[in-house]
N, C-alpha and C positions, 0 to 999 in steps of 0.2 A: 355741361355734365363732362367728366373727363373718364378715362381707363383707368381702372382700380389697380394699382401693384398686386402682385401674388400675394403679400403678407396681408393685406388689407381683404382681399378675398377670404382669405383663411380664416380669418378675426371674425368675418361676417358669418361664414358658415359654422362656428360654433354657435352662434343665436339660435339655430334651428334644433329640432328634436331629431338627429339622426346620430346612429352609432358609428357607421363606417367613416374611414377617412376618405376623403374625396380628393382627387388631383385634377388640376387645371388642364385641359387638353388645349382651348383656344378661348379667342375674345373676339366680340363682332359688335361693330356699332349697328343697331339694325334700324336705328330710327336718331334723328338728331337728339332726341332726350332718351335714349334708352339703349341700353347695352346688354348683351347675352353672352354669358360666361358659361362655356360648357365642360362639363367637369365628368369623371369617372372615377368608380371604385375599383379595388384592386381585382374584382371578378368580373369586370365588364360593364355592369350597369351603368346607364347613361343618366348624368341629372343635369340639368340647367340653373343657373342662377340671374334670375332678371333681376336687373336694376332700371328704374325709371324714376321721373320725377312725380310722375301721376300713374296710378293704376286704378283698375276697376274696382269696386267693391264685391263684385261678382267673380268669383274667378273663373266662373266658365266662360265669360266673357275676353278673359284674358286667355284661356285655353284655345277658345276659338281663332283668337288673333295669332297664336304661336302656331296654330294649324295651317291659317291660310297663307300665312307670310312667312313661316320659317320651316314648313313642313315637318311640325313636329306633334307629336301626339303625346298629350301630358297623361300619364298613367295616373300618377296621385300628387298632392300636392304635400310638402313637407311643412309642417307648422312649427312657429317659432316655439321654442321653450316655454315661454310665458305668454301663448299666443291670445289668450282671451278673446275666443272665435274670431281670430284674424289669420289669414295666411300671409300676411303682409310684415314686414319688420321696418320700421322708419329710423334713419340713420340721420343725426345731425350735424357731425363732425367731420364731414369729408369736403365739404364745401359752404358755399355762402348758403346753400337753401339744403332741405331735407331730401333723401335719396330715399328710395323706396325698394325693399329688394323681397323677392318671392322664390324659395326652393323647390324645384318638382323634378320627378323622375319622369322619364320620356322615352320614346323610342320613335325612329324617323319614320316618315310615311312610306 
């Protein structure tokens, strides 16, 4: 996996059902196969864009991992525009394998 460019992150965010503009604050490789992009809106709400090559089907497991490993409390998941009951999106054109993304609003522990 590789760090994504700002323009790539902005394009991925447009796939989620969120009305406000988000601005990139930081990027962190949290595991060999996972990146966390911290975002903020103009009034200070915090969002995270999680990027992995694999994510749990159960979003509560992902929330628990973020809490335990990153000290983040997931307040709510932002579903993709065409979510079909899934909180994740799958993007195939970034690398030789599929990247999975999930967008969430959070607060620090």
